[in-house]
N, C-alpha and C positions, 0 to 999 in steps of 0.2 A: 582425922589424921593430919599431922603437921610434918612437913619435910623441910629441913633447914640445910641449905647448901652454902658452905663457907668456901672461901677461895684462898688457896695457899700461893702467895705471889711468887715465891722462889721456884716452886715446882712448876707453876704455870710458865715462868720465863724459860725454864729448862725445856719444857715441851715445845713451846713456840720456837725457841732457838734451834732445837733439833729438827723441827719441820723445815725451818728456813735453810739449814745446812743441807738437808736431804734434797730439797727442791733445787738448790744451787748446783749441787754435785750431779744430780740427775740430769739437769739441763746440759752441763758440760759433757757428761758421759754420752748422752744420746747424740749430741753434735759430733763427737769424735767417732762414735759408732757409725753414724750416717756418712761421715767422710771416709771411714775405713772401708765400708761396703761399696761406696761410690755408686756407679750406675746399676750395680747388681743388687742394691738394697731392696728388701721387700717393701711394699707400700705401707705396711703397718709401722715400719721403722720411721718413715717420713711423717706419718700421722702422729706417732708418739713424740717425735722430736718437736713438731709444731705445738703439740698439746702442753709439753713441759718446757718449752723455750722461754727462759726467764726474760729474754729481751724482746718478746713478741707480745702484741696486744691480744687480749682475750684468752691468754694461756692460764693454766692453773697457778703458776707463781704470781702472775699479775693480779689475779683475783685474791690471792693470799695477802698480798701487800695492801690491796683495797680493804680487805677485812681488818687488817691490823690498824690501818689509819682510821677507819670508821669506828673501831672499838675504842681507840684512843679518844676520838671526838666524843663518844657517848660517856666515857669515863670522866673526862674533863667537864662535860655538861652536868653530870651528877654532882661533882665537887662544887661547881658553880652554883647549882641549886641549893646545896647544903649551906654554902657560904651566904646565900641570899636569905635563907630561912633564919640563919643565926645573926644576920646583920653584920657580917664580918667584912674585913677589908678586901680590896682587890676583886670584888665580884665581877666588875666589868672586864678585868684582865682575864679572869677565868672563862668568862663567856666568849670573849673574842678569840681566845686560844682554842676553844671548842670549835668555833666557826672555821678557824684556820685549818684544823685537822679535818673537818668535814669537807672543806674545799680540796685539800690534798687528796682525800680518798676519791672524790668525784673526778679530779684531774687525772688521777692514776687510771680510773676506769674508762674515762672518755678520751684520754691522751690529749688534753687541751693544750698543754705546753708544747707537745710535739707538732701540733697543727700550726703553732705560731712560728715554727722554725724557719720555713721558707720565706714568709714575709719579712721576718727579722734579718734573714741572710741577705735579702735584697736591699733592705734599708741600711744595713751596716757593712755590707760587703764582707760578711764574716767568712773566714777561712781558718784552717788549722785547728788550734785548740778551742776556738770560738765558733767552730762550724755549726754546732748545735746552739744557735744564737739566742735561745731563750735564756741562757745563763746571763746574758747581758742585762736582762730585767731581773732575773732571779737573785743575783748577788746583791744588788742594792736593796731589794725587798727584804732579804734576810738580815742585812745590816740595820735597816729601819726597825724591824721587829726586835732585834737585839738591843737597840738603844731604848726603845719604848719599854721593853720588859726588863731593863737592867735592875731597877729598884724592886720590882716584883720578884726577880730572881734572888735578890739579897735577903728578902724577908722569909724565904723558905728555910726549913731546917737544913743543917749542913749536909746531911746524908742525901736528902732529896735534891738539894742544889747541885751536888756533885754528880748525881745520877742524871739529872736533866742536862747538865753541861755535856756529859759523856754521850747522851742520846743525841743532842744537837750536833756534836762533833761527828758522830758516826753518820747521821742522816745527811747533813750538809756536805761532809767529806765525800760521801758517795754521790749525792745528787749534783754536786758542783765540781769538786776536784777530779774525782775519777771519771765522771761524765765528760769532762773536758779532754781527758786522755783518750777516752773511747771516741770522742768526736774527731780528734786528730787522726785516729786510726781509720775511722770511717772516711774521712776526707782523703786519706792516702790510698785505700784499697776498696772503698765502697761497702765496707762492712761484711765482706764475704770470707774473711780469714778466720781460722780458729783462734788466733790471737785476739781478734775483736770480740769473739764470743767469750773468751776468758776474762777480758777486761770488763765487758758488760756484766758478766756474772758477778764479779767482785763488787761492782758498783751497786747492783740490785741487792746483794747480800748486805752491804753496808747500810743501805736504806732500811731493809727489814730489821737489821740488828738495832738501828737507832729507834725504830718504832717499838721494838720489843723492850728495850731498856727503858723507854719512856713509859710504857704501860706498867712495867715493874715499879718504877719510881712513883707513879700515881697511885697504884694499889697500896704501896707502903705508906704513902702520905695520907691517903684516905683512912687507912686502918688506924693510924696514930691520931688523926684529927677527929673522925666521927666514931670510930670504934666499931660500929655495926650498922648495916643498912638492911631493912627488911622490905621485901616486896610481897604485899599481902593481896591475894586474889579472893575477893568477896563475891561469891556467886549471887547472894541475895540482893546485893546493891549494884552488881555489875560495874564495880569500880576498882581501880587500882590505887592503893594508898602507899605513898612513900613515907616511912616513919624513921625518924632519926633517934636512935636509942642511945642511952648513956653508954659511955665507953666501958667495956669490960677489961679489967687488968690483964686477963688472958689474951685479949685481942689487940692490946695496945702495941705490942712489939711487932707482930706479924700475923695476918690471918692464916687459919688452918682449914684445909679442905675436909669437911666432915659431912656425913649424912645421917639424919635421924628420922625414924619413922616407926610406925606400929610394928612393922615386920623387921627381921634382921637385915642389916645392910648387905648388899651384894657387892663385894669389892672386885676391882680389876684382877687382883692376884688370885681370887677364888674362881673367877671366870676362866682365866688363862692358866689352866693347870700345867704342870710340868710337861706332860706329853704334848699339850697343845703348842707350847713354845718350841719343842723339838720338831714337831710336825711342820710348824711354820718355817723354821730354819731349813728343814729339809726341802720344802717347797721353793723357797727363795734360791737356795743353792742349786737345786735341780734346774730351775729356770735359767739362772746365769750360766751354768755349765753347758746346758743345751744350746744356749745362744752361741757359745764358742764352737762346740764340736759340730754343730749343724751349719756353720758358716761355710762349709765346704762339703761336697758329696763324698770326698775321699776320706780315708783314715789318716790320722795325723802322723803316724810313725811307720817306719819300714817293717819292723817286726810284727806290727799289728796284724798283717795279713796271715802270717804264720800261725798266730794264736787263734785266729778265727778258723783257719783251716784245721788246726788240731781239734778244736771243739767239734767241727763237722765230722772228723774221723772217729772221735769217741762215739758220737751218735750213730755213725754208720757201722763201725765194728762192734759196738755194744760190749766193750771190754775196757778195763783199766790199763792193762799192760798191752799197749798197742803194737801191732806189726808196723814197722816203719822202714820201708825199703828205699826211701828217696835220697839218702846220702850214704851210699854204700862204701865209699872210700874214706870216710871220716870216722871219728870216734863215736859218731851216732849211727854206725852201721847196724844192720838188722840184728846181729847177734848181741850187740852191746848197747842198744838204744835205751835211753832213760828220759822220761818226760819229767824234767826237773821243775815244771810249773803245773803239775798234775791238778792240784786243787783249783787253780785259777781256770784251767780248761774245763773242769767239771762245772764250775760256776757259769761259764759262758754257754754251755751246751743248750739249755732251754731258750736263752735269748737268741742264739744263732739259728736254732732249728725253727723258731717261730718267725723271726723277722730278718735273718741274714745279717748284712752289714749294719743296717739300721738297728737291729736288736743288739748287736755288739756295742754300738755307740751308746745306746741306752743303758747297757750293762755297766759301762765305766762311768757314765753320768750318775748312775745310782750309787756306785762306790764313792765317787767324789762328794756327793751330797751327804753320804753317811760319814765321811771323814769330818765334814764340818760339824755334824751332829755329835760325833764322838769327841771332837775337840771341845765343844760346848759342854758335853757331859763331864769331861775331866775337869774343866774350869769350874763348873757349878759344884762339883763334889768337893773341890778343895777350897771353896768359899770365895770365888772371884765374883765381884760385883759387876752387874751388867754383862754377864757371861755371854749372852747371845750377841751383843755388839762386838765383844772381843773376838768371838768365833768368826763373825762375818769379816773381821779385819784380815782373815786369811786371804781374801781376794785382793788385798793390797800388798802382799808380801813379795811376789816375784812373778814375772811373765813366764819364764821357763818352767817354774813350778806348776802353774796352772796348765800350761801346754802339756807337760809330761804326765800330769795327773790324768789327762784325758786320752793319753795313748792307750791302746788296748794291750796293755802289758801289766805285769804284776805289781808295779810300784805303788799304785793307788791302794790295792788291797793290802800290800805289805805295810804301808803307812797306817792303814786302819787297824791292822793287827797290833802294831807297835803302840798305838794310842790306847787300845784295850789293855795291853800289857802294863802301860803306865798307870792306868786306872786301877788294875788289880794290885799292883805293887803298892800304890799309895793307900789303898784300902786294906792292905795286908791280907788279901785273899790269895795266899800263895799257892794253895792246892790247885786253883783254877789255872795256874801257869802250866800245869802238865798237859791238859788237852789243848791249850792255846799254842804251846810250843810244838806239840805234835802236829797240829794243823799247819802251823807256820813252816815246818820242815817239808811238808807236802807242797806248800805254796811256792817256796822260794829257796834256792840253794845257798843264799846268803843268810841262812838261819842263825849263823853265829851272832848276828846283830841283836837278836832278842836276848841272847845270853849276855851280851855287852850291856844292854839296858838293865838287866837284873843285877849285874855287877855294879853298875853306876848307882843304883838305888842302895845296894848293900854298903857301898862306900859312903854315900850321903848319910845313911843311918848311923854308921860307925862314927862319923865326924860329929854328929849331934849327940849321940848317947854313949859313945865309946864301947858299944856292944857289937860284936861280930855275929850277924845272923846268917846262918848257912842256908836257910830255907829258900829264899828267892832264887839264888843261883842253883841250888840243888834240885829243886822242883823243875826249873827251866831245863836244865841239862837232862833230867829224866825224860821230859817230854820230847826233847830233841832225839835222844837215843831211841825211844819208842817209835818216833816218826821215821827214823832211818831203817830200823829193823822191820817194823810192821809196814811194809811198803811193797807194792806189786813189782817193783824193779830191783828189790834186794836180791843179791849183793852187788849187782852192777852199779847201783846208785852210789855206793861208796867209792868205787874206782873212778866213776865219772866226776864226782865232786873233787877228788884229788887232782884229776887231770885239768878240769876247768878252772878251779881256783888257782892251781899252780901256774897256769899260763897267765892269769891276770896279775899275780903278784909281781911278775917280772915282764910285763907286756911291752915295756919300752924297748927291750932288746930283741923281741921276737917279731911275729907277723904284725903287719899294719892293721890294727883293730879299728873299730869305729871311732869317730871323733868324740863320742860321748865318754870314752874312757880316758881322755886327756883332760888336764885341768884348764880352767879359765885363766886368761891373763888377769892381772890385777884390775885393770880398767873394766874388763868384761864382767868380772866378779861383782864389782861395786854396782855396775849398771844393771845387772840381771838379778841382783838380790838386794836392792836398795831398801825396801820395806823390812825385810828380814834382818838386815844388818842394823837398821835403826832400832828395831825391837830388841835385838841382843844388847846393843849399847845402852838403851833405856833401862833394861833389866840390870845391867852392871851399875848404872848411875844411881839406882834407887837407894843403895846403901849409903850414898852421900846425903840423902834426905831423911832417912829413917835411922833412928838410934836403936837398932837391934841387929843381931847377926842373922844370917840366913838359916832357915830351918830345913828339915828333911825334904819338904816339897820343893823348895826353891833350889836346893843343891842338886836334887835328882834331875830336875828339868834343866838346870844349868849344864850338868854333865851330859845330858842327852843332846842339848844344843851344841856343845863343844865336840862331842863325838861325831855328830853329823856334819859339823863345819869342817872338821879334820878330813872326813871322807870327801867333802866337796873340794877341799884343797887338792886332794889326790885325783879326783875325777869329777867332771862336770855333771855326770849322770846323777850324782847324789844330791843335786839341787832339789830332787823330789822329796827329801826328808828335812833338810835343815830349816826351811822357812817355818814349818809347822811347830817345831820345837823351840825355835827362837821366839815365836809369838807366845807359846805356852809359858816360857820363862818370863817374858815381859808381863803377861797377865798375872802370873803368880806373885810377882814382886809388887806391881803397882795396883793390881785389881782386887787384892784381898783386904784392903782397908780403904777408908774414904780418902780419895785424892783431894787433899785440901790445899789448893794453890794459895789460899789466903794466908798460909803460914809464911810464905815468902813474898807474896804480893799483898800489901796491907789493904789496898783498896778493893772492895768487893767487885767493882766493875772490871778491874784489870784481871782479877782471878777468874771471873766468868769469861772474859775474853781469852784467857790462857786455855781454859777448858775447850772453848769453842775452836781455838786455833788447832789444838791437838786433834779434835774430831774432824775438823775441816781438812787437815793434812792427810789424815787416814782415808777420808772419803775421796779426796782428789787422787791420792795414790791408787785407790781402788778403781776409780773411773779410768785413769790412764792405763792401769795394768790390764783391766778387762778389754779396753779398746785395742791395745797393742797385741793382746793375745788373740783377739778376733782377727786382726790383720795378719798375724803369722799363720793362723789356721787357714785363712783363705789362700795362702801360698803353699799349702801342702801339695805334694806331688799328685798328679791326677789319678783318680781311681781307675781309669781305663788303661793306665800304663801296664804293658805286658798282657793285657786281656786278649787282644786280637791275635797276637803272635802265639799265645798259648793254644788258642783254638786251632790255629794253622798246624802247630806241631802235633796236636792230637789227631788231626786228620791225615797227616803224612808220615807218621812214625809208628813203629811197633810198640805194643804195651811193654813198659819197663825199659825201653831203649834209652841209653845214656845221652844226655845233651851236654855239650861243652858250652859253658857260659863264662863271660869275661869279668864278671863282678860278683863277689860273694853276696853282696846286698840284693842282687836280683832274685836270689833263690826264693825269698818269702812270697813275692808276687807270683812267680812261676809255680810254686807249690800250691798257692791258693787257687789259681785259675786252672792248673793242669797237674793232676796226680797221675796222669797217664805215663809220664816219663820219669826217669831218675836224673839226678844232678850231681855235680862234682863237689861243691862246697857251699855252705850257707850257714846263716845265723851268726857264726863267728869264724873268722878265718883260721883261728888256732885249731879248730876241730880237724881240719885237713893237715895242718902243720904237725900237730901232735900225733896224728895217725901215720903219716908218711912224709917225712921232711923232704925227700928227694922229689916225690911227686909234686909237693907244694912248690918247690923251687922252679920246677919245669913250668908249672901253671903260671907262676908269677912272671917268668921270663916271656912266655907267650903273650899274656894279656898286656904286658907293657910294650909290646912291639919290638922286643929284643931279638926275636928269632925270625930269620928270613924263611919264607915258604913254610909256615907252621902246619900245613895240612898233614904232612907226613907224620909228625909227632902226635898230633891230635888223633889221627886215625889209629896209629899203632899203640901208643902209650895209654891213651884215654878211651880207646875203643868207641869213638864217637864219629858219626858221619854228618851230624848237623851241629852248627855253631851258632849260638845266639849272643848278640852283643847289644848293649845300649848305644846311644849315639854319641856318648862322651868319650869313648875309648878311641880317639882319633889315630893314634899310632898303630894300634892293632888293626883298625879298619883299613889303614893304608897298606899294611902288610897283607891283609886278606885280599884286597883288591889287586895286589900285584902277584898273588899266588895263582899260577895257572890251574891248579887243581881245586880251587875254591870258587864256586859259582853262587852269586847272590840269587836266592829264590824267593825272598820275601823281605819287604821293608814297610815300615809305617813311621809315624811321627816320633816313636819312642825306641824303636828297635830294628835290627837287621838280622836276617838268617842266611847263612851260607851252607851249601851242601858240598861235601868233599867228594869230588867226581871220579877220581881214579886212585888206584893204589900207589903207594910210594915205591921207590926203586928197590927197597929191601924186601918188598913183597908183603908188607903189612898194610892195614887199612881196608877201606871198602871201595868197591866199584859202584858208581852211581847206577841206581836202578833205571834211571832215565836214559842212560847211554847205550 
């Protein structure tokens, strides 16, 4: 049996370059993560940071550089041997060049030049840009080598000569120029800043790139010079023979990686089947998202606690149409209650029953990982090259997007459903839109969005074919109607949707809703969606480079991106949708054909550099996005907020007794920790405003501290004898402290409780049981 292994130089350079990029970005990302976690970082993070630190001795990136330089030395030695066998010119130059690369690999492994730094600093009194004083010797050495090898360089073929010059520029530019910049940074701050890490990473990446381009140049040169090299293992003679074969016309241009044997070749693509890639993507995404959400013991959002509580209630009550007595004075009163996120709560039930808050976190991590896989699935189905890499770019799109994706709310599952809808539309599997739209209606009361996507596809198809297809919108609307009618809350769900959406359409003139309903400022929008905006702009620009009009796929995804961008202009909460569809649009335009930078950049080296720059930017954006998201997660409000006060209320109040609380946002935690009591307003302030505008106005006046001695009204109008407030309502707290009929009975770091001690003058309210 004979096995032939041929080497494809271009493909090898791409693989080596990708590894270099990964190691560089991994190093920066881990340093930022270590800084973000600060003193609370787990020991494993410090170990990984040291292991992947590109600026540290004995790290994985350092040994990668050593292997590159050693490989270059071996490759040049083989060329030198071939030249010697053929009595060709410049044999000594090739031999010495091999020794130079061998020394560079040993120096990188043993850090010889770094050990010379202190003696040279003392000898030359080096400071600032020359603080790493070995450059004082390194620069003259590089110049001498350049002069000695000038004629040697000229005799090389033009393409090889240009590639060697580029390799030298990259390597020396990193080892001398950028090294001097990092030396000055070290001189100023001792090398402890993240800026030094970034500069040092760029320096090492330049050195790796130089070595990779040099290996590429030598492989191409050897292919054109020798044509073929065989390494024959002869067991009977225990010898290794190097044979120089005649050049094959097929190999003269560039070597190709092939395998031949008595048995069929096993290729990488056959080993990594489609579902293997999907599983790998899921695992990577699950790990990255877990890193974010478990950076804090708390849940990331305010409403998260309500959704976990609702899942617990479904498990406890064992029914779909829940009894919900906890907001009796709002539109979610017991008679009219509607669970407008029913499907999401059903999904949470097993996770919450088994593992509580940890299970709920894992549930949304699972959804987030499935979003990445679904994104990959859509890209793969429409023919995007390197779909898995495009899908992972989702982690570079937006910090708020990743953060909100991990809130225990419906947005992650909603995005997943919309991606499935896009898949079905582009595959023309319209009938499947009926069950999907049905489920989406049970999931989210913004179900009109899936109909909007169906309409966008219909418009894109009409632009391309001038045929108006009713099926996408028709089947989607049919599923929505079925989801509304076949519903445990029908017909109350219809009235609730009208109330809820009606309040949101004109929310600027009504109750003060959460900040998420208001738009970003222009600066905040650009800052929070940098990657997504770049993806959208890139998709738009593609038409300038491609001589063709957009097809149905591109127009559909463009419309989806613009719809969600318009939604984002209206409200910042829709940042949970726009980045995914902006990325999909960019992938559909740039990723479905070979991205050939050589069309605009004549020199192959520059084209390779352009590709590398694009990947590097995406990976750096991803690293910074992940690090910033972890930082934000660590600053989530503490999980114990309102936990202790809820226990106190359960112990000191009657079942179902009303509690007056000063912030509608506090309801979710009070409900999660304490279903013993009922509350005034929660989830959305408009729920009380729409139910009783007069009661709403009184509550607002009290909580803002506009009413003197509020105990009388709280007792008579709201029928409450206990008042709970967080520590931020200072004006109300001052009013309560000044009210002779309010006595503070509990306080902790997050909340206060007052008891209304006597009846008001009109005879309403309660008399304290303690008096």
